[in-house]
Steps between C-alpha positions, in 0.01 A plus 500: 500500500516730806765434761414343835496833684252654256286187510497509879365854508228416251427179688441697818255719311318192371484339843370823652231529234383143566495539878386855553149591607298784345586842643187524714546160659552495875747255655382375838669160521633391838792284382700674229840340553557176312601162640666261257349151488517183293682530167413255220675433170254352253593231245724654234401482136716529189492880507369611841526496877208575733507608864264539794601700808254495787497790745315642796416867549550766231137602528581826325637312196825694467733200523653371177720218372777591255623219272838469324661210319811404306632193327726286711855629462395838360574834664202673335181524700166550324193653652169311499150616579421543868288231658127568511345573839206279600291598800188300576324533164188285506370271226163325504356281225182313582591215736821418315730782610518680832849643509677782683848594383770484769694805616801457274698598192503290185673541167724366225814548301436388143654483154812340640728259316414131503717258699698783656613579852409832663565689818191682623474761773170618647496787748205581725481864610255710700546858627307398812756232591569130441517203733660177383681416180518792258715353221466167322799393288440192286684277254244369251500319168246504218381173353624360172266403219429127542693276262529123447780326684804428285549139610153347528390184325339565160193299395343529156122511467302421183130497414332168568436450128862574401639245248859611441829434672523643852802647672580306812401483771169563323138460606158534347285748686609746763391282790702209367813704554391670822407171672680165503251268339280460195209373707158627403134464588449431871878497546564836338581686822672217683861549396754738655664789314800436280617861499709655774598861571700637210365261237389628159217362290552609139161482332512445124268654243143381476159517663452336837129445557279257688124530487359567843291199618724246322608187691869510408505132400761537229745279692414214264624691196865456415719731707216726601453642843469796707179661394338712765236369737122520461473881514777564247718684755876473541558464874867575575603418856880499510680815618820664391690763694570866439847418367394178328145526362337216311485629144238426234627675190441494125778309325526760223394283207155654454195617693406299806126514569326373810132493407248455779219384272264733689584363844483687830873497594789420270793509748446462873825584681360566847699205635843606374746786549749650257363371173623682192311523168655658190412531133168314512150569370202439728157502338137391506445484876331695776809510728836461331711486818341461843764576763297560815163509671422713805533309829559172311840466332742673268849524365809716534752616244294435187674620181321554167707660222468564126178302472162555334154469651223502238130412519512478879256614766777564755872499439676459836325498838603474863320652797680285757660732755822299512574553132819700456778587262317422175668627183253549214675679213511545123179309432203564271146460634214519248148473639173407333337843488442670167837660412340773290244634748538645849213413730414484867393205709235709677131472408375731229341726762704516821391706800248672283756608240514353150841370404685687222578171321148426379512640148586175319175328588644171633589617848416174679732302278787749519475542878501126571789382718694274266847551649535612859861608558845427366683494835371515856735441793508545876803483726841667499808554289328449164634652177262545204690673222513551122181311422250573224136467605199536267124443509427403861269626772806597706864503406735457797347471847597466860233280656256697717503223764374698805689565821844335508494168683435543874552877477653676696706195598573394144818292459755693297505240222124551452503878450408635153804724452794573269348441156626650173285554188700672228538554124184309413295585190127464569204572274126441461389422853131466597597635840852593615849479356668459841350427842695535823190407701558339836875567513667663799848656477746580223323416178693649206303563177758646262508594131195305386298595193122470528287570194124439481361436845123498549436558871809636675855448379687479831329344799570505873184379666621472766867576565600422858738768622731524203687632336403393154723688257345590165804634313538593132193310386308602189121471477299584187133436413391438859126531447413440866777725627860450607438371852286236661520612861258319728483355853689793658856422382805675643861571406485570125778691322465624140833625364584601141206330330322601181128458560260568213173497691335630813609421857180373661449302823217268599575545872735719705870426534763579762860612462502538119751723322554630144829640362623570145198350323327606181122470529295595193125486484296306247154631584381169644437667836461873575773534765857425400656436840339376818656456841242353732707420807470424870843658557610860468854378439399373158669732253554605140753729326724542194245354257373601157121516460264543208149547647198424289378828348196693623446290813382662825717259702847391385676432833356328806667498840270332750691451826428559871506848643851636468521520879504118508780279382265216411141395547431135424131561442277666248546844659683665214467853372376527143735727302440541126697735276463607141863594431849392600573847634193502724563148625870560577428824686229346716671170590872573482535204263654500150674830559758414231268320260426631152238483226575296188315371193547227242741712298776412750520150347677387185182342361192454715140610482221477752332157478169546321204528737268334252733203446515332840540158338797603287822309565793739455838366392806626690692550178241759392548714812827668601487643851859624504535873556538754223809724506440815706191348660392669824525156665879497450700599810174547697543216748647428841813293562390159629807297598514163332238605245627814327875447554594525133298808410642755259454876516415709805255257659323173423222495243139418575352168397635156425754603235795730562562702184778348288518177702441167324158341534471216750477150362144369536414133473717194434873530439689264273619181673 
């Protein structure tokens, strides 16, 4: 790891490369000095802090914000990435989004220790001068992983047909323990909750199932109670607290299955905060857990750990803007799509082009939407980590939503910010592995593995200001391309990713940057790399490229005239280049980037063009670097991302040579 002085010099080079204009660009701004404005600390997560620093002035974009941090009580400062500069980037999506980014800086420190105190120092600088506060010194603390309280009441739950001896206090049916009475029928929702914050419901092995449309009249049977109401849904309306959640947990004596019997919603928790589910199986339902509806209601602090979702249309959903601080980790989500065939949800002929998935002859059946998404959330402070997701339309989504509530006067607790998506293992998606659509600032997408995506692996349509950090992700068999960029998103950072597929955009972007990535073509599209941008401060360098052979255009750089910093219109100059050398010389981009091929990897071949429906297994592909690969030591130091590199410089791609592989998917309890 380089020392702090060396990191600082390299950091300055990185900041300059992100902020600088092309050589021919004229600076004519009237207000170049910066005035410091409102400073916002976003909700902390388990591993990250996010910041927003509003400013005035700095029209020439040469101000910067340096970030350092250290653990509380330590003398050793660590450098973090500089904050990203936002400057009026415009996003328009139909009638849903009409957003202009404020004049500000935004950014994160991530991969911190859980439940740990830190001192953070942010320094605003500008050679043209500063008015107002220039240094922010903060004492912050990361969140701890949610856990049951140690001293709550324990209630034992058994299936309603259970015949054996019950541990006491024991109840038949989950609702019999959650609420105070065994009333049923018309009285089924009349009794108050039994549970209080900190209480634990230990659910014993068995299948818990009510047929939707039943009358719940079992009160006349001996000791029976607590079936669900007419629609077969568990409505849970008592709240815990962050320190004392209400826990619904498998007792450990066998599998606990909540079967929805084909109902619409299995668990509705929109009326309760800080509910905690662990070790359960949810199956045979359209919505396993409904935690929020836009403009209606929703919950906070939902925890779902070490559980299974099988035969579900949707795993966990909330698009209520007040949802925050969810922790969804170490779960398995298995959708209803064919696990052996990759297919798209689009019609067989879309925009005049026949889909590449049509060779099996049953396209309509394979493209049917049987499972929508595993997880879709809106709000702030969410952590979605170490999950396995298979056979859905989408894997892990931020809800598109539209403009934030009452934008630009959105209450802070209704802003879609500070969300972490990391170490998830996602495969066989009709559409996207991960969507950051509709989010605003400081979305961290770290170390995820995405295999087999039909129509764009990583989506940001739109992204409102940013940054969204795509860091050390791996994408393989992305038939529709790596990106799904639409609705004029802004503030997208791609650092140290391994992308097997072409970088293609549906619409222009603003303020997008590439560093230390490996991008290898598959022949699905002629051009390997496209930057179609409204902003001439979008940038790319220190990457490894393998263009598709014998193509007249391999690199696209469509931006405004270099004399303009930005042009939020369709007035962009078309610039197409056949080679990396030609493209770098003409644009000034990717001056330090290199050419690579598939031989740089331990074991990986180009996905077969004639096998678009093939589902590749991660264990059959090894994207770690070969010894002496040209991608080794070819990268740029990125503080907080490449800190533990070996050799002369960081390596390109998601995997530093010799470093252990990240853990993808669920960890052991």
